[in-house]
C-alpha positions as CSV (number, residue, x, y, z in Angstrom):
1,M,0.0,-0.1,-0.3
2,A,2.9,2.1,0.1
3,D,3.6,2.1,-2.7
4,E,0.0,3.7,-3.8
5,K,1.1,7.0,-1.9
6,R,3.3,7.8,-4.9
7,F,0.2,8.4,-7.1
8,A,-1.7,9.8,-4.4
9,P,-3.0,13.5,-3.4
10,T,-0.6,15.2,-1.5
11,S,-3.1,17.8,-0.1
12,S,-6.8,18.1,0.6
13,R,-7.4,20.6,-2.0
14,T,-4.1,20.4,-4.7
15,P,-3.4,16.9,-5.7
16,S,-0.3,15.8,-7.0
17,L,0.1,12.9,-9.0
18,E,3.6,12.2,-8.5
19,A,4.9,9.3,-9.9
20,G,7.9,9.4,-11.6
21,G,6.6,11.8,-14.2
22,P,5.4,15.4,-14.5
23,Q,2.6,16.7,-12.4
24,I,-0.1,18.5,-13.6
25,S,-0.4,21.9,-13.6
26,S,-2.7,24.6,-14.8
27,T,-0.3,25.7,-17.2
28,M,-0.6,21.8,-18.5
29,I,-4.5,22.2,-18.7
30,A,-4.7,25.6,-20.5
31,N,-2.1,24.2,-23.4
32,A,-4.2,20.8,-23.6
33,H,-5.7,22.2,-27.1
34,D,-3.0,23.3,-28.8
35,G,-1.1,18.9,-29.0
36,K,1.6,20.0,-27.1
37,P,1.7,18.2,-23.2
38,P,5.2,19.1,-21.8
39,P,7.2,15.9,-21.3
40,P,8.4,14.9,-18.2
41,G,10.1,17.5,-16.1
42,E,8.7,20.5,-17.3
43,A,5.5,21.2,-15.6
44,K,6.7,23.9,-12.8
45,E,3.4,24.9,-11.4
46,T,0.9,24.0,-8.8
47,P,-0.4,20.8,-9.5
48,I,-4.6,20.8,-9.6
49,S,-5.6,17.5,-11.4
50,S,-5.2,15.6,-14.5
51,P,-6.1,17.1,-18.0
52,S,-8.9,14.1,-18.7
53,A,-9.8,14.2,-14.8
54,T,-10.6,17.8,-15.3
55,Y,-12.6,17.3,-18.2
56,A,-14.6,14.5,-16.9
57,S,-14.9,16.4,-13.5
58,A,-16.6,19.9,-16.0
59,T,-18.4,17.9,-18.2
60,T,-20.7,16.4,-14.5
61,L,-21.8,20.2,-13.7
62,S,-22.0,21.2,-17.6
63,R,-21.6,20.0,-20.8
64,P,-21.4,22.5,-23.7
65,R,-21.8,21.4,-27.5
66,R,-18.3,20.3,-29.3
67,R,-18.1,22.8,-32.6
68,R,-17.7,19.9,-35.2
69,L,-16.0,20.4,-38.4
70,P,-18.7,19.9,-41.7
71,I,-17.7,16.5,-42.9
72,R,-17.2,18.0,-45.9
73,L,-14.8,20.0,-44.5
74,H,-13.1,16.5,-43.8
75,L,-13.5,15.4,-46.5
76,R,-11.7,18.5,-48.1
77,G,-8.9,18.5,-45.7
78,L,-8.7,14.6,-46.7
79,L,-7.3,16.0,-50.0
80,R,-4.3,18.1,-48.2
81,V,-3.5,15.3,-45.3
82,K,0.6,15.3,-44.4
83,V,1.3,12.0,-45.0
84,G,2.6,10.7,-41.7
85,A,2.0,13.1,-39.3
86,G,-0.6,12.0,-37.3
87,I,2.2,9.1,-36.6
88,L,4.6,11.5,-36.8
89,R,3.0,13.4,-33.4
90,D,2.0,10.2,-31.6
91,I,5.6,9.7,-31.7
92,R,6.8,12.7,-30.7
93,A,4.3,13.3,-27.5
94,R,4.3,9.7,-26.3
95,A,8.5,8.9,-26.2
96,P,9.2,11.9,-23.6
97,W,7.3,9.1,-21.2
98,Y,8.8,5.8,-22.3
99,W,11.1,5.5,-19.5
100,S,8.3,6.6,-17.1
101,D,6.0,4.2,-18.3
102,W,8.3,0.8,-16.4
103,R,9.2,3.4,-13.7
104,D,5.8,4.1,-12.9
105,A,5.2,-0.3,-12.8
106,W,7.0,-0.4,-8.9
107,N,3.2,-0.2,-7.9
108,Y,0.8,-2.5,-5.9
109,R,-1.4,-2.0,-8.2
110,V,0.1,-3.5,-11.2
111,L,-0.2,-6.9,-9.6
112,P,-3.8,-7.2,-9.0
113,A,-4.5,-5.6,-12.3
114,T,-2.5,-8.2,-14.8
115,A,-3.9,-11.4,-12.0
116,L,-7.6,-9.6,-13.3
117,V,-6.5,-9.2,-17.0
118,F,-5.1,-12.5,-17.5
119,F,-8.0,-14.3,-15.8
120,A,-10.7,-11.8,-18.1
121,N,-8.2,-12.3,-21.6
122,V,-7.1,-15.4,-21.5
123,L,-10.1,-17.9,-20.9
124,P,-12.8,-16.1,-22.9
125,G,-10.3,-15.8,-25.9
126,I,-9.7,-19.6,-25.7
127,A,-13.6,-19.8,-25.2
128,F,-14.7,-17.6,-28.0
129,S,-12.8,-19.9,-29.7
130,L,-13.9,-23.3,-29.0
131,H,-16.5,-23.0,-32.0
132,L,-14.0,-22.0,-34.3
133,I,-11.5,-24.3,-33.5
134,E,-14.1,-27.2,-33.6
135,S,-15.9,-25.7,-37.1
136,T,-12.6,-25.3,-39.2
137,Q,-9.8,-27.6,-37.5
138,Q,-7.7,-25.7,-38.5
139,Y,-7.1,-23.6,-34.8
140,G,-6.3,-24.7,-31.9
141,V,-5.3,-23.1,-28.1
142,S,-1.9,-22.7,-29.1
143,E,-2.9,-20.6,-31.8
144,V,-5.4,-18.0,-29.6
145,L,-2.5,-17.9,-26.6
146,L,-0.2,-17.3,-29.0
147,S,-2.1,-14.7,-30.9
148,S,-2.4,-13.0,-27.7
149,F,1.2,-13.3,-26.3
150,M,2.2,-11.4,-29.6
151,A,-0.2,-8.8,-29.5
152,S,1.2,-7.8,-25.4
153,F,3.5,-7.7,-26.0
154,I,3.9,-5.7,-29.5
155,F,1.5,-2.9,-27.7
156,S,3.3,-3.1,-23.9
157,I,6.9,-3.0,-26.0
158,I,6.5,-0.4,-28.2
159,G,2.7,1.1,-28.7
160,A,1.9,4.3,-27.2
161,Q,-1.4,3.1,-25.7
162,P,-0.4,0.2,-23.3
163,L,-3.4,0.6,-21.1
164,C,-5.4,-0.8,-23.7
165,I,-5.8,-4.6,-23.5
166,A,-5.2,-6.4,-27.6
167,G,-6.4,-9.9,-28.1
168,V,-8.9,-12.8,-30.2
169,T,-12.6,-11.4,-29.5
170,G,-15.3,-12.4,-30.4
171,P,-16.2,-10.3,-33.5
172,I,-12.9,-12.3,-35.1
173,T,-13.8,-15.3,-34.5
174,I,-17.4,-14.9,-36.1
175,L,-15.5,-13.6,-38.8
176,N,-13.1,-16.2,-39.0
177,Q,-15.2,-18.2,-39.2
178,T,-18.1,-17.0,-41.8
179,I,-15.5,-16.5,-44.5
180,F,-14.8,-20.6,-43.3
181,R,-18.4,-21.6,-44.1
182,I,-18.5,-19.3,-47.4
183,L,-15.3,-21.4,-49.0
184,E,-16.4,-24.6,-47.9
185,G,-19.2,-24.8,-49.8
186,R,-17.3,-24.5,-52.9
187,A,-15.8,-27.6,-55.2
188,D,-12.3,-26.2,-55.4
189,S,-11.7,-24.2,-52.0
190,P,-8.4,-23.0,-51.6
191,N,-6.1,-24.0,-48.5
192,Y,-8.0,-21.6,-45.6
193,L,-4.9,-20.7,-43.5
194,H,-3.5,-19.4,-47.5
195,F,-6.5,-18.0,-48.2
196,M,-6.6,-15.8,-44.7
197,G,-2.9,-15.3,-44.7
198,W,-3.7,-12.4,-47.9
199,V,-7.0,-11.8,-46.1
200,Y,-4.7,-10.3,-43.0
201,L,-2.4,-9.3,-44.9
202,W,-4.8,-7.0,-47.3
203,G,-6.2,-5.9,-44.0
204,A,-3.0,-5.0,-42.9
205,I,-1.8,-2.4,-46.0
206,F,-5.4,-1.2,-45.1
207,H,-4.5,-0.8,-41.3
208,W,-1.1,1.3,-42.5
209,I,-3.1,3.5,-45.4
210,T,-5.2,4.9,-42.5
211,A,-2.8,5.3,-40.3
212,A,-0.5,6.7,-42.6
213,L,-3.3,9.3,-44.2
214,N,-4.3,10.5,-40.6
215,W,-7.4,9.0,-40.7
216,C,-8.1,7.7,-37.3
217,N,-9.0,11.6,-37.0
218,F,-12.4,10.5,-37.8
219,L,-12.7,9.5,-34.3
220,Q,-13.8,12.8,-33.2
221,Y,-16.9,11.8,-34.8
222,V,-17.0,8.7,-31.8
223,T,-19.5,9.4,-29.1
224,L,-20.5,7.5,-25.9
225,F,-24.1,7.0,-28.7
226,S,-21.3,4.4,-31.1
227,C,-19.7,3.0,-28.0
228,D,-22.3,2.2,-25.7
229,T,-24.2,1.0,-28.9
230,F,-21.4,-1.4,-29.2
231,G,-20.7,-2.3,-25.8
232,F,-24.6,-3.0,-25.7
233,Y,-23.5,-5.8,-28.5
234,V,-20.7,-7.1,-27.0
235,A,-22.1,-7.5,-23.4
236,W,-24.8,-9.5,-25.2
237,T,-22.2,-11.7,-27.0
238,Y,-21.1,-12.2,-23.8
239,I,-24.4,-13.8,-22.7
240,Q,-24.7,-15.3,-26.3
241,Y,-21.5,-17.3,-25.8
242,G,-22.1,-18.3,-22.0
243,I,-25.0,-20.0,-23.7
244,Q,-23.8,-21.9,-26.5
245,V,-21.1,-23.1,-23.9
246,L,-23.4,-24.3,-22.1
247,T,-25.8,-26.1,-24.7
248,H,-22.6,-28.2,-26.0
249,Q,-22.7,-30.2,-22.8
250,F,-25.8,-31.0,-24.2
251,D,-25.8,-32.2,-27.5
252,N,-21.7,-33.3,-28.0
253,S,-21.7,-37.1,-28.4
254,T,-18.8,-36.5,-25.7
255,S,-20.8,-35.4,-22.9
256,T,-23.7,-36.8,-20.8
257,P,-26.6,-35.1,-19.2
258,P,-24.9,-35.5,-15.6
259,G,-22.3,-33.4,-16.8
260,G,-24.2,-31.2,-17.8
261,L,-26.4,-30.5,-15.4
262,V,-22.5,-29.9,-13.4
263,S,-21.4,-27.7,-15.8
264,V,-24.6,-25.1,-15.6
265,I,-24.5,-25.7,-11.6
266,L,-20.9,-24.1,-12.2
267,A,-21.5,-21.6,-14.7
268,L,-24.2,-20.5,-12.2
269,L,-21.8,-20.7,-9.1
270,M,-19.3,-18.8,-10.9
271,L,-21.7,-16.0,-12.2
272,V,-23.1,-15.8,-8.2
273,T,-19.9,-16.1,-6.4
274,A,-18.4,-13.6,-8.6
275,F,-20.9,-11.0,-8.1
276,L,-20.8,-11.5,-4.6
277,F,-17.2,-10.6,-4.6
278,K,-18.1,-7.2,-6.3
279,S,-21.6,-6.8,-4.3
280,L,-18.7,-6.9,-1.1
281,S,-16.5,-4.4,-2.9
282,R,-19.4,-1.5,-3.7
283,S,-20.5,-1.9,-0.1
284,T,-18.9,-0.5,3.6
285,L,-18.7,-3.6,5.0
286,F,-14.9,-4.5,6.4
287,H,-12.2,-1.9,6.1
288,R,-11.7,-0.2,2.7
289,H,-8.5,-2.6,2.2
290,V,-10.6,-5.6,2.4
291,R,-13.2,-4.0,0.0
292,R,-10.6,-3.2,-2.6
293,F,-9.3,-7.3,-1.9
294,C,-12.5,-7.9,-3.2
295,A,-12.7,-5.9,-5.9
296,D,-9.0,-7.0,-7.2
297,Y,-9.0,-10.8,-6.9
298,G,-12.6,-11.3,-6.9
299,M,-13.5,-12.6,-9.9
300,P,-10.1,-14.9,-10.1
301,L,-11.0,-16.3,-7.4
302,A,-14.5,-17.2,-7.7
303,L,-13.5,-18.5,-11.3
304,V,-10.6,-20.9,-8.8
305,A,-13.3,-21.8,-6.4
306,S,-15.8,-22.9,-9.3
307,S,-13.2,-24.6,-10.9
308,A,-12.4,-26.4,-8.1
309,M,-15.9,-27.4,-7.1
310,A,-16.0,-29.6,-10.4
311,Y,-13.6,-32.2,-8.9
312,W,-15.8,-32.5,-5.0
313,G,-17.7,-36.1,-5.2
314,R,-20.4,-36.3,-6.8
315,F,-19.5,-33.7,-9.2
316,H,-16.5,-35.4,-10.4
317,S,-18.5,-38.4,-11.4
318,A,-20.3,-36.4,-13.4
319,H,-16.8,-36.2,-15.5
320,P,-18.1,-32.2,-16.9
321,Q,-16.5,-31.1,-19.6
322,T,-13.1,-28.9,-19.5
323,L,-11.3,-27.3,-22.2
324,P,-9.6,-29.1,-24.6
325,V,-5.6,-28.0,-25.1
326,G,-3.0,-29.5,-27.5
327,A,0.7,-30.2,-27.7
328,A,2.8,-27.6,-26.1
329,F,4.1,-25.1,-28.4
330,Q,2.1,-26.8,-31.1
331,P,-0.2,-26.2,-34.0
332,A,-3.5,-27.4,-34.9
333,N,-2.8,-30.2,-37.5
334,G,0.8,-30.9,-37.0
335,R,1.7,-28.2,-39.7
336,S,4.2,-25.5,-39.9
337,W,3.8,-22.2,-37.6
338,L,4.8,-20.3,-40.7
339,V,1.9,-20.2,-43.4
340,H,3.3,-19.9,-47.0
341,F,0.6,-17.7,-48.1
342,W,2.0,-16.5,-51.3
343,E,2.0,-20.2,-52.5
344,L,-2.4,-19.6,-53.1
345,D,-3.2,-18.9,-56.7
346,G,-4.2,-15.1,-57.9
347,K,-7.7,-15.5,-58.1
348,W,-8.0,-16.1,-54.3
349,V,-5.7,-13.4,-53.5
350,A,-8.1,-11.0,-55.8
351,L,-10.6,-12.6,-53.6
352,A,-9.3,-11.9,-50.0
353,L,-8.9,-8.1,-50.9
354,P,-13.2,-7.6,-50.0
355,F,-12.4,-9.6,-47.1
356,G,-9.3,-7.9,-46.0
357,F,-11.2,-4.1,-46.2
358,I,-14.1,-5.8,-43.7
359,L,-11.5,-6.6,-41.1
360,W,-10.3,-3.7,-41.2
361,V,-13.6,-1.8,-40.7
362,L,-14.3,-4.5,-37.8
363,F,-10.5,-3.6,-36.5
364,F,-10.8,0.3,-36.6
365,F,-13.9,0.9,-35.2
366,D,-13.5,-1.8,-32.4
367,H,-9.3,-1.6,-31.4
368,N,-10.2,2.2,-31.2
369,V,-13.5,2.2,-29.3
370,S,-11.1,-0.1,-27.3
371,S,-8.7,2.2,-27.0
372,L,-10.9,5.7,-26.4
373,I,-13.3,3.8,-23.6
374,S,-9.9,2.4,-22.0
375,Q,-8.7,6.3,-21.5
376,G,-12.3,7.4,-21.5
377,S,-13.2,10.6,-19.6
378,Q,-13.8,9.3,-16.6
379,F,-10.6,8.0,-15.8
380,P,-7.8,10.6,-14.7
381,L,-5.0,10.0,-16.9
382,R,-1.8,12.2,-17.5
383,K,0.0,10.8,-20.3
384,P,-0.8,11.4,-23.7
385,A,-2.6,8.8,-26.4
386,G,-1.3,7.6,-30.0
387,F,-4.1,6.2,-32.5
388,H,-2.0,6.6,-34.8
389,Y,0.4,5.5,-34.0
390,D,-0.6,1.9,-33.0
391,F,-3.3,2.0,-35.3
392,A,-0.2,1.0,-38.0
393,L,1.4,-1.1,-34.9
394,L,-2.2,-3.4,-35.2
395,G,-1.3,-3.5,-39.1
396,L,1.8,-4.8,-38.5
397,T,0.3,-7.6,-35.7
398,T,-2.4,-8.6,-38.4
399,F,0.1,-9.4,-40.9
400,L,2.0,-11.2,-38.2
401,A,-1.3,-13.1,-37.3
402,G,-1.6,-14.2,-41.0
403,L,1.4,-15.7,-41.2
404,L,1.5,-17.2,-38.3
405,G,-1.6,-18.7,-39.1
406,V,-3.2,-17.4,-35.6
407,P,-6.6,-15.5,-34.8
408,A,-5.8,-11.7,-35.5
409,P,-6.0,-9.8,-31.6
410,N,-6.9,-5.9,-31.7
411,G,-8.3,-4.5,-28.5
412,L,-10.7,-5.9,-26.0
413,I,-14.3,-4.9,-24.8
414,P,-14.5,-5.3,-21.9
415,Q,-11.2,-5.9,-21.1
416,A,-8.8,-2.8,-22.0
417,P,-11.4,-0.7,-19.6
418,I,-11.7,-3.1,-17.3
419,H,-7.8,-2.7,-17.0
420,T,-7.7,1.0,-16.6
421,R,-10.0,0.6,-13.6
422,S,-8.1,-2.0,-12.1
423,L,-5.5,0.7,-11.8
424,L,-7.1,2.7,-10.2
425,V,-5.4,4.7,-7.0
426,H,-8.9,5.9,-4.9
427,E,-8.3,7.8,-1.6
428,L,-11.4,8.9,0.4
429,V,-12.3,12.4,0.9
430,R,-15.1,14.1,2.3
431,K,-18.5,15.1,0.6
432,D,-17.1,18.4,0.9
433,K,-14.0,17.5,-0.8
434,G,-11.9,17.0,1.9
435,V,-9.2,14.7,1.6
436,L,-9.1,12.8,4.8
437,H,-5.3,12.0,6.0
438,N,-6.3,9.7,9.5
439,G,-9.0,7.2,9.1
440,D,-11.5,8.8,10.8
441,G,-14.7,10.5,9.6
442,D,-18.6,10.8,10.4
443,G,-19.4,8.7,7.8
444,D,-20.7,10.8,4.6
445,L,-17.3,9.9,3.1
446,R,-16.9,8.6,-0.2
447,E,-14.2,6.5,-2.5
448,V,-13.3,8.4,-5.6
449,P,-10.3,8.4,-8.3
450,V,-7.2,10.5,-8.1
451,A,-4.6,8.8,-10.3
452,V,-4.1,6.1,-12.8
453,V,-0.7,3.7,-12.7
454,E,-0.4,4.3,-16.0
455,Q,2.1,1.7,-17.2
456,R,3.4,-1.4,-19.2
457,V,4.1,-4.0,-17.3
458,S,0.7,-5.1,-16.4
459,N,0.3,-5.4,-20.2
460,L,3.4,-7.7,-20.9
461,A,2.9,-9.3,-17.8
462,Q,-0.6,-11.4,-18.3
463,G,0.6,-11.1,-22.3
464,S,3.7,-13.5,-21.1
465,L,1.7,-15.6,-19.1
466,C,0.1,-16.6,-22.1
467,L,3.5,-17.8,-23.1
468,V,3.5,-19.9,-19.4
469,L,0.8,-21.6,-20.8
470,L,2.0,-22.7,-23.9
471,T,4.5,-24.8,-21.5
472,K,3.4,-28.7,-21.4
473,P,2.6,-28.2,-17.2
474,F,0.5,-25.3,-17.3
475,L,-1.4,-26.5,-20.8
476,H,-2.3,-29.5,-17.8
477,V,-3.7,-27.2,-15.5
478,L,-5.7,-25.2,-18.4
479,N,-7.3,-28.7,-19.7
480,L,-8.1,-28.2,-15.4
481,V,-10.5,-25.9,-16.3
482,P,-14.3,-26.6,-16.8
483,Q,-16.5,-25.9,-19.6
484,G,-19.6,-24.1,-17.8
485,V,-16.9,-22.1,-15.6
486,L,-16.2,-20.3,-18.3
487,A,-19.4,-19.9,-19.1
488,G,-20.4,-18.6,-15.7
489,L,-17.2,-16.0,-16.8
490,F,-19.5,-15.2,-19.8
491,W,-21.9,-14.2,-18.5
492,Y,-20.2,-12.6,-14.9
493,M,-18.6,-10.2,-17.9
494,G,-21.7,-9.1,-20.1
495,L,-24.2,-8.9,-17.4
496,D,-20.8,-7.1,-15.7
497,E,-21.2,-4.6,-19.1
498,L,-24.5,-4.1,-19.5
499,S,-24.9,-2.7,-15.4
500,G,-22.6,-0.1,-16.6
501,N,-23.5,1.3,-20.0
502,G,-25.0,4.3,-21.1
503,I,-28.1,2.3,-22.7
504,T,-29.0,0.5,-19.5
505,Q,-29.1,3.1,-17.5
506,K,-31.2,5.3,-19.8
507,I,-33.2,2.4,-19.6
508,L,-33.2,1.8,-15.9
509,Y,-34.0,5.9,-14.8
510,F,-37.0,6.0,-18.0
511,L,-38.3,3.0,-15.4
512,T,-37.8,4.9,-11.8
513,D,-40.0,6.8,-10.4
514,R,-39.2,11.0,-10.9
515,K,-39.0,11.0,-6.8
516,M,-36.7,9.0,-6.5
517,T,-34.1,10.2,-9.0
518,S,-31.4,12.8,-7.5
519,Y,-32.0,16.4,-7.9
520,N,-28.0,16.5,-9.6
521,E,-29.3,13.2,-12.3
522,P,-28.6,15.4,-16.1
523,L,-31.1,13.4,-17.4
524,R,-33.8,15.4,-15.4
525,H,-33.4,17.8,-18.0
526,V,-34.4,15.6,-21.1
527,R,-38.2,14.7,-21.5
528,K,-38.4,10.9,-20.8
529,T,-40.1,10.5,-24.6
530,R,-37.0,12.1,-25.7
531,I,-34.8,9.7,-24.0
532,L,-36.8,6.6,-24.9
533,L,-36.4,7.8,-28.8
534,F,-32.5,8.2,-27.8
535,V,-32.5,4.7,-26.7
536,A,-34.7,3.2,-29.4
537,V,-32.0,4.9,-32.2
538,Q,-29.2,2.8,-30.4
539,L,-31.2,-0.5,-29.9
540,M,-32.8,-0.2,-33.5
541,A,-28.5,-0.6,-34.1
542,F,-27.5,-2.9,-31.9
543,G,-30.4,-5.0,-33.1
544,A,-29.4,-4.8,-36.9
545,T,-25.9,-5.7,-35.8
546,F,-27.0,-8.8,-33.6
547,A,-29.5,-10.0,-36.0
548,I,-26.6,-10.0,-39.2
549,T,-24.3,-12.0,-36.5
550,Q,-26.4,-14.7,-36.8
551,T,-26.5,-15.5,-40.9
552,I,-23.9,-16.3,-43.1
553,A,-24.5,-12.5,-44.7
554,A,-22.5,-12.2,-40.9
555,V,-19.0,-11.2,-42.7
556,G,-20.9,-8.0,-43.5
557,F,-21.6,-7.1,-40.0
558,P,-18.5,-5.1,-39.2
559,I,-20.6,-2.9,-41.8
560,I,-23.1,-2.4,-39.9
561,I,-20.9,-1.4,-36.8
562,L,-18.9,1.8,-38.7
563,L,-22.7,3.1,-40.1
564,L,-23.2,4.0,-35.6
565,I,-20.8,7.1,-36.5
566,P,-22.4,8.5,-39.5
567,L,-25.8,7.6,-37.8
568,R,-25.1,9.7,-34.8
569,T,-23.2,12.5,-36.8
570,L,-25.7,12.4,-39.5
571,V,-29.0,11.0,-38.8
572,V,-29.7,11.9,-34.9
573,P,-29.5,15.9,-35.1
574,R,-32.3,15.7,-37.3
575,L,-34.9,14.5,-34.7
576,P,-36.5,15.9,-33.1
577,F,-34.2,16.7,-30.1
578,S,-32.8,20.6,-28.3
579,A,-29.3,21.0,-28.1
580,V,-29.3,20.4,-24.7
581,E,-30.8,17.2,-25.0
582,L,-28.5,15.7,-27.2
583,D,-25.7,17.1,-25.4
584,I,-26.6,15.6,-21.7
585,L,-27.9,12.3,-24.0
586,D,-24.3,12.3,-25.6
587,R,-20.4,13.3,-25.0
588,P,-17.5,12.4,-26.1
589,T,-16.2,9.4,-24.9
590,A,-13.0,10.9,-24.0
591,S,-11.8,14.0,-23.3
592,P,-9.8,16.8,-25.4
593,F,-6.5,15.5,-23.6
594,T,-7.1,12.0,-25.0
595,M,-8.5,13.6,-28.1
596,Q,-5.3,15.5,-29.4
597,S,-3.8,12.8,-31.0
598,V,-6.4,13.1,-33.5
599,S,-7.9,16.5,-32.9
600,G,-7.4,17.9,-36.8
601,F,-6.2,17.3,-40.3
């Protein structure tokens, strides 16, 4: 706990974030609009707060309408863009902080963040890929683990946004599986991994073009409308996958009815236990360090305890299904790790191009939204972002995925914001904003985040643990995890994401008695019919995305996701909302400090 003091306020009124980097001064905030945050050591004035925290608190009180350039001016600006300017700006902004990213890791918060993200990343990634592994017979657990390690290694060592966790997601498994189903029906179908190698190469080229031409600047148009809708879709995808894992326990030839029933019990046990720890962490029971322990390690402990129950008494005799694993460091089907995709016939190379474009569309939205949410305005960040540079790196990992024959990694929701949330440093304050130093109070207290331990080690460590899992002893341990527990983990992560989603919050407000809502609730200033209309638009977009993924047309679902941006920018303002209502219902995902990386053409 002593390490956390380096990130805690040094004064009851003027917090100072001393973590091996600069303090955040009023000068830095005043200069937040010129895109040049001062490098370490330049801030000399009295620190007041981080730029993103200042924005978050300001928008809580009032949310001024952001003025954006019309689309036609942005398109005109594309013709005069300086090639690579965004990448160079990201490098110049982030390079002065590189060594502090490693020094700042000497903090206790890194340990629970590593454990939490490791379990939240690797197990869902494997579970998402189970159907892909079984249906294609081209991938195995080794490919999923190697993909997660590759992404964490590259983004934590040379990335500009190490807080964003990348790995194997549900959308990429849907895309890969849909492409396999399309090719499988042809008599002259090509080698699947060779074809995917070209899909990934075309996608990587689109990534590099996007980064070079600064097209990530269009992220200025990504608001909470798009992020909440996509997060809502991801949450329900997690819940759906949890149900699919359980139904698979009953229709599999190797399973038995008692084993399937035990899997359902284990899933419910995992769900209830994880939420019990989460409820304790948000209660007023016990000391705050005990509550923080429940928040940090509750989910991993619930997973271990639920897995252990599968080997107790009659549960063990039912033989519930566990995770399938392969040989240590060996790809599926005994193939070579190097995919010779350049041997593919020319006609299939051309056919891979549109699929590569669809992959680019998916990653442009999914990865960048993950980065935005992990650096949201609710987090008191003090280090700049780098969207252009990281998207170019994502092109590199996509190309390497095709070369190695592994699923392409990209930013993860909800794992990315979970990572940042687990790195928060909290402080006890009274409601009058006074910081409590001696631990005594009258009960009128609350915990508020005052800093984030921004570093690279937790991302690198959780990825390195994926590599450790590829060894024979740990593959055996992985094989002991029941699939029913993974179903419960899916439900927990999906319901947890839903509980904090903006769509859910607006629906709950709509159903809540107005007399029981706080006078400080901003939604009180919005007509309920307008709240209902705004949510209805989001739910229709979610329904279209979710519905198309259930069909053979699922290969085109990234296009539906990308259309969320013009839907919010061009269509929603034409609906009967006032400017004040739109400012309350929707706002930018990240603060202007974070958005400096994409501040203009």
